[in-house]
N, C-alpha and C positions, 0 to 999 in steps of 0.2 A: 723841267728839261731849262739847261740854264738859262736859257734867253725869255722863259716864262715869268721869270722875278721881274724882266725888263717889262714886260707888257703888263703885270700888275703894279707896277708903279706907274706906268699910263692911266689904268681906268680904278687904281683907286687901292692902296695896298693897307688901308688901317682904317677903311669908313665907314660907313653908316650898315655896308651891306656887311662885310665882316664882323661887326658888332653883334647886328645881330643873329648872324649864321653861330657861331659861336657862344652867344645864349642859349641858342636853340637846341644844339649838341650839345652842351653839358649838363642841360635838364637831365637828358638820358642817362647821364651816369647816376644818378639818384639811385633809381630802379639799378642799376649792375651792382653796386656795394650792397645791396638787398640780397640781391643772389650770392655773392661770393661771401656776405658774412653771415647771413641767413642761418644755415646748417651749425654755426655756434648755442642759436636758443632752440631752433628745432629738435638737435637731436641732442640738448644736455639731457645727464642721468639725476632724474629726480631721488631723493630719498625716497627709500625703500625696503623690507622685510618680507621675512618667509610668511605667504597666506593660511594659513589651518584654517577650512572652513566650518568645521565642528564646533571651534571657537565662539564662534558669530553669535552663537546663540546668547552666550555670557554676558553681551553685551547690555541685552535686555535684561535677564533671569539676575543677575548679580548687580547691576545698574553701573557698571563699569564706563568708564569715558574707554578713548582707542588707546591712551597711553598708560592704562591700568590692563588693557587687556592683552598688551604687548610686554608687559611686566613679566605674565602671564604664562605666554609662548615664543617670548624671540629671547634669548641668553645676551649679554652683556659682555664687554670688554672692553676697558679703559675706559667708562664712562659711556659709552657708544653701543647700540643694539646692533645687533650680527645681520649682514645684509642676504647674504647666501645662508644662511644656517638657522633652525628654530630646535627647540625642546621634542623628544621625542616620545612621547605620550597617546593615550586616548583619552581625548576630552568628553566623548559621549555621556561616559560615564557617570563623571566627576558634577560632583555637585560646590558650588559657590563656598560652602564650609571647608570642602578637601583643600579646594585651593588657597584659603587661607590660613590653614595650618603650617606654622614654619619649617616643616620637616618635608614641607612637598616635595622640595626640590632637592632632595638628599639621594643622591645617585642617579639622578636622573640625565639619559645623554643627548648629546646635542647631535642632530644630523645633518647631511645639507636639504635644501629645498627641494619642494616635489617637483618644481615646476610652474611655480603657483607662487604670484608675488602682491602684495600691497602696494601702492604707491604713493607719496603724497599727491594728496588733491589740487595742490596748490594750483599749480602749473599741469597741463598735460603735453607730451612731446613723442616726437619718434619712437624713444627707448622703451617712454612707458606703456604706449600702445600695442609694440610687439614684443614686451617685454623682452629687451635686448640688453639684460643684465646677469652678472655672475656667469654662467658656464658659457652665456650666451653675449655676453660683451664682447668679444671682440668683433661682433657684427658691428656693433653701434658706430663704429670708426669707418666700414665699408661706405657709409653716405659721402664722406669727406672725401676718401681716397677714389670715388667712382666721379665725383665732381674734377677732382684736380684732375682725373685720367681723363675727363673730356676736354678738359684744360691742354693737356700736352697732345694730345691727339689731333685737336683741332687745329693746333699751327700751322700741319704738314700738308694741310686739305681746305681750311678756309682761308687762308692766305693767299695762296695759289690762286680759291676761285676770287678773292680780291682783287687781285692784278689783274685777273685772266677777263671777269664780266663785270667789273666797275667797282666802286665804293660805293656807291649810293643804294645798289640793289642789294648788296648783302647788308649792311648796316640796317635798313629800314625792315627786312625781311627777316634777318636773322634777330630783330626786336620784336616782333609781332611771333613768331615764332616760341620765342623763348615764354610769353604770354601763355601759349597752348601746352607749353611743357610745364611750366608751372600751374597749371590747372590740373594738367596731368598727375604730377606729383600729389597736392592736396586731395584727388580723390583714390588713390591710389588705396585697396584692399588689401595688397599682400607687398611685404617687405620687397622683396626680386624685383617685384613692378617697378617700385618707389627708384631701387638703384639705377633702373633703366632711365630713368627719366633724371634721375640726377645728372648720369653720365651726358645726356641730352642737353641739359641745363649749361654744363660745363665746355660743351664744345660748342654749343652758340653764343652764349656769353663772349668768349674768345674771339671769335669773328666778327663779332657785331661792335665789340669794343677796339678790335687795331683798326678793323675798315672806319669809324666814329673817326677816330685820333685822324688818320693819317689823311682823310678828305678835308680836317680843317687844317692840318698842316700845309698841303697845295695850294689853300687858298691865301696863305700869309707868305711874307719875305722873311728872309733871314732876321732884318730887324726887330719883326714882329712876333717869331714863332713862338719865342717864351710868353704871351698874353697868352695861348691855345693850352700852355701847359699851366700854368695860374690858375684858369679857369677850369679846368678838365679835373684837373687835383681838389681842388674847393667844391666844386659839388660832390665827387664823388665821398668827401671827408662827411658834409654837410649829411650824405646818405647814414654814413656811419655812425655820426650824432645821433639820428634821427631813430635807429634801429632798435638798440637796449629799450627807450620810451615806448615805441609799439610795441619789442614784444613783455615788456613789464606789465604793461596795460589788458595785455591782448590771452587771455588762459589756456584757451585750447589752438595745438598746435596747427591744426586742418587751417584754421579764422587768421591765424596769421600767416600760413602760407595764401592764402587766397588774399588779406593785402598786400602781402611782398609782388604778388603776381600780379592784379590788375592795372597796375600805371603801367605796363608795357602796352596796351591793346590804345593808350591815349596817345601813342604817337603813330598810329597809322596814317595821321593827316599831315605825315611827315614826307611824304611821297611826293607832296603838292607842293610844300615849302622848303625842303633841302635840295639843293642840284645836286648835277654830277661833278666831281672835277675835272674842272678844264683840261687842267695837267694832265689827268690819266686821259681824257678823251681823246687831247693833240697826241701823246704816244700811242693811240690806237689809231691815227688817221681819222678820226672822224671831226673835221676840222667844221665843218657845217654846224652842230649841235655845241660847239665847243665858243663859236664865235657867236652864236645866241647868249651865252649863260654868260659870255664876259659883257655883251653889250647889256643885260643885264644888271652885269656888277656896274659899269659903269654908269648908266642912268640912274641909280641906286645912290651912290658916290657922289653926283654930280661932275663927273667926267664924261671924255668923251673917249671914241676907240682909237686908235695908231690910223692915221688914213692908209696907210701902206700895210695892215695888219698882214691881208691875205697874203701879200708878197714874202712876208716874214716867214709866216708858218710856210710855206708854201719851200722857201729854202731849210728850211730847217727838218723836213718830211723825211729824215733819213734813218730815224729809231729800227733796233732789233726787229724783224719781222716772225724771227722762231718762236714756238712756244715755251712757255716758261714751263720750267721743271726747278724742281729742291736740286739739281745738281750748278744749277745756274748762281746759286748760293757760294759755289767753290769754283766758278769758270776759272777766275784772273786771278794770281797771288795776293793783289790788292784785295776783293772780297773775299778773298779766300780768309786771308787775316783777321779782316774784322768779323766775319763768322766767327771762327776759331776763340777771337778771344771774347767776345760779345758773351758768346755762351758759355763761356767759364766764369765769364762776370756775374752773370743774369744766376749762376747754378750755385755760385760757391757763396752768393749775397742770400739765396734762399734757404741754403744748407745752413750758412751762420745763424740768422735769424732765426729760424724758425726752430732748429736747435736752442737757442738763447730762451726764447719763447718758452720749452717744454721745458727747459731746465728748472729755470724761475718760477712753475706751477700756476694754475687758475686759482684765484681767491675765492673766496663762497660767496661772497657779494658781484659777481659775475657783472650783474647790470649795473653796477657803479662804475666800477673798473673799467667796464668796456668801455662807459660814458667819459671817464676821465683820458682813456687812450686815444680815442678818437679825437677828444677837445683837445689835447696836445698837440695831435697833428695836423690841426684845423690852418695852419697860418703858413704850411708848407707850399701850399701855390705861390703865395705873396714874398716869400724870404726865395724860394726858386728863382720866381720872377724878377727880383733886387740885384741877385748874385749871378744869373748863368751866363750875361751878358760882359760882368764885368769880371770875374774869375775865370770865367771859361768852362766849359764842359768837364776835361779831364782833368782837373785841379780843382771843381767842386766835386767829382764825381768819388776820386780817391780821398781826398778829406771827409767828405762826409761817412764815407765808409768806413775807414780807420777808425773816425770821433765814436762813431755808433757802437761801432763791435767794442772799441778800450771800455766806454763806459758800461754798456751789458756786464761785459765780464768784471767790470769793479761791483755791480750790484751784485755780483754771487756771491762773492768775498765782504761786501759789508756785511758785521756782525745784526742776528735779528734786532737786538736793540733799537738801533739806529734805522728804525721803518720808514721815518719821511725821507731819510737822507739816503735809503736802495731805494723808496719809488720815486725821488727825483733824478736819479741815477738813471733807471729803467726810463724812465720818458722822457727823460731828453735824448738818449741814446736812440729810443725809437723813431723820434723826431727825426734824428740824424739820419738814420737807414732810411726813414720816409723822404727824406730829401733825395738821396742818394738814389732811391728806386724811380723819384719822378723823373730826376737829370737823365738818368739810364734811358726810358721810355722816350726819352727826349731827345736826347744826342743816337739811340739807336734808329730813328725813322731819319736821321740827314746824313746816315751812313751809306744807305744805298741807291742807286737809281729808279726812279718814279714806277718802273715796271718792278722792280723787283722789292720797291717799300714796304707792302705789305708782308707777304710774304717771310721778310727778310727780320723785323720787326716779329713776327707771331714766331718764326724760327726758332730762334735765339730767346725769345723772354721763355717760350714756352722750358726752358731751362729751369727757369725759379720754379715750376710749379713741378717738376719732375724731383728737384730738390728737395721740396716740400713733401710730397708725399715717401723720401727715399729718407728723409729725415730723424723719424721716431724710428725705424729698424738700426739706423747707421749709428745713432745718440744711445740706444740699448747693446750695442755691440761691442761699442767702444770702452763704453762704462761698464762690461764686463771684463774688458782686458787689464784696464788700471783707472780707476774714480776720474780723475785729472786727465785723462788722453781727451777728449771731446774738445779742452780748451789749449791743447795745444792745438790741436786739425786748425781750429776757428783760426785761432792765432797765425798760424801758417796759412791758412788759406786766404784771410787779411789783406798779408804782408805779399803775397804774389799777387792780388787783387789789383792792389793799390800800384804795384809797377807795369802791371800791363796794362792799365789803364793810359801811362803815358806813352804805349806803342800806340795809342789811336790818333787819328789826323784829329786837330780840332776844327770844328764844324761851326764855331762862332764868328757870324756877318760870312757863310758860304753860301751860294745860291743851290739849288738843289738841281744835281744832273737828272737829265731823262735815261742815259741808257747808261751801260758799261762803258762803252766806249769813249763817253764822255766823262764819264767819271773819272778812267783813267789817265783821259786827259787833264781833268782837272787837276789830280792828283803831280802830274810832274810842274803843273804850272810853280815857278816860282812869285810871282806879281801879285799880290796877296787880291782876290779874287771879288769883291766888293765894290770896285767902282761902276757907277753906273753911266749906260750908254744913252745919246742921245739919236741913236739910228732912226727910232719908231716914231720922231716928232715930225 
C-alpha cells in the first residue's frame, strides 16, 4: 500500500533487519539455479554406439581394446563412428583370424541398432540409463519440456496461492516440497515417473521463486528495491557457476541429482527465521500480526514504531475484499495494458534468446563453456544495481534488449575463423539479455498492487517459459520456409519489444500501491509520488 512505504521509513527501510532478510532469501536461490539448469547436465547425451552382444567375447579372445572392437563392429563416416547403425553379420562363428582379413568388410551391409547401445562410461546420464537415443532421442527432450510446462502452469495457480494465502507459507512450503520431488527424480526407476516429477519440480520452483522475490520487495522502499534485485541475481548466478564443477566431478546422474536436491531441506528452519510480509498482512486486514512483525523490524533496526500507527492502519483498511482471480489482471484498462505488454515482452525475449542459443549450437566442452557463460553474467546484479535508478526501468529494458539481440545476431554472421570475436559477441549479448531479464523481473513486480503482485509476476513471466518451450519447433518451421527467416522474425520482435517498453509507466521511486483503485489513483497523479510525509511522527 502507498502508506506502507511511509511506515517502513519510520521503522527502518534499509537497516539490519532488511540486510539479514535479503541475505537469507538470496541464499535459497542457489538451489533454484540447480533446479533450472540441472537438466542440462543430467540429460546430456554421451557418446554411444550399437551394442553387439556376441562381439564381447572377442575382447578376450583377440586381446582387443574397446576401440579395436568398435572398428570391427561399428561403421564409420567422416572419421566418426555411427551412433545408430552397425555391421550386419554373425560374429559367433568368426575367429580373430577371419576378422583380420583385409577383405572381411567387403559387401558387409549396415543396419540399424537392434535396440541396445553401448555408452561412454565416463558419465551416466538420464539418456544413457533409459537409452533415449536414435529412434528414442525425441524422448530425451521431454524432461526439459515437462519442467518448462510445470513453470508455465504454475504461474496461474501458485501466484494466486501466494496472493491469497501469503508469501511465507508458499515460499517455504514449496521449497521443502522441491526437496521431496528432487528425491523422487533421483529414485525414479521409470522414465514416465521421472517426467511427472520434472513437471512438479517446475511447478513448485516457479511458485517458490516468485513468492520469495515478492516477499523481499515488500520489505523495501522504492529507493532500495534495486538492492533486492542485485542480491537475488548474484546468488542465482553463483549457483550457475557452481553447477558445472559439481557435474564434472560427479559421474552418476543419480548422485548428482541427490547433491542438487539436499540443499532444499536446509531451509526448513526458515519457518522460524523469515517473517510474513506486513504489507500483505495489512492488505488482508491481519493488523495485529502485521504490527507484531513491524515492531520486530523496528527493534532490529534501532527504531521505534510510530505512535499513531494503529490509527493510520485503521484509516487505510479499505482494500478490496473480493476473491482474487486471473481476470483481475484485466479488470481495469491500466492493469490490462500492463499485463498484455509485459506478457509480450517476456514472450518475445524468451523466443529470441532461446532461439539464438539453439542456432549457435552447444560446443563439445559443455562444462567449460557453461562455466564461462555463467561467469560472464555474474556481474549482472551489480550492473543493474548501478543503472536501474539512474537510467530508469523503461530505458534500461529497451536498451539491453536491443543490444543483446544485435550482438547475438552479429555472432551468427561472424566468420568461424574469428572464434574469439564470435564468442565475445555472444557472451556480451547474453550479458545484456540477462540484464534485461533481471530488470524486467524487477519492474514487473512494481507494476501491480499488493493483492495482485505475485499473480501478475507469475502469469506475465510464464510467457517466457512458454516461448522457450515453443522456440525449437518454431525455429525449425521458420528455417524450413527460408533459412534466414528466423533472424527477420527475431529482429521484428525486438523492435516491437523496444517500442512497447516505452508505453509502460516508469516505476523508479514510485511507492507500491495496495489495491487496484490505489494504483489507478496513483496513475492519475501528476505530481511525482516520492515525497515523504511526516504524518506518522
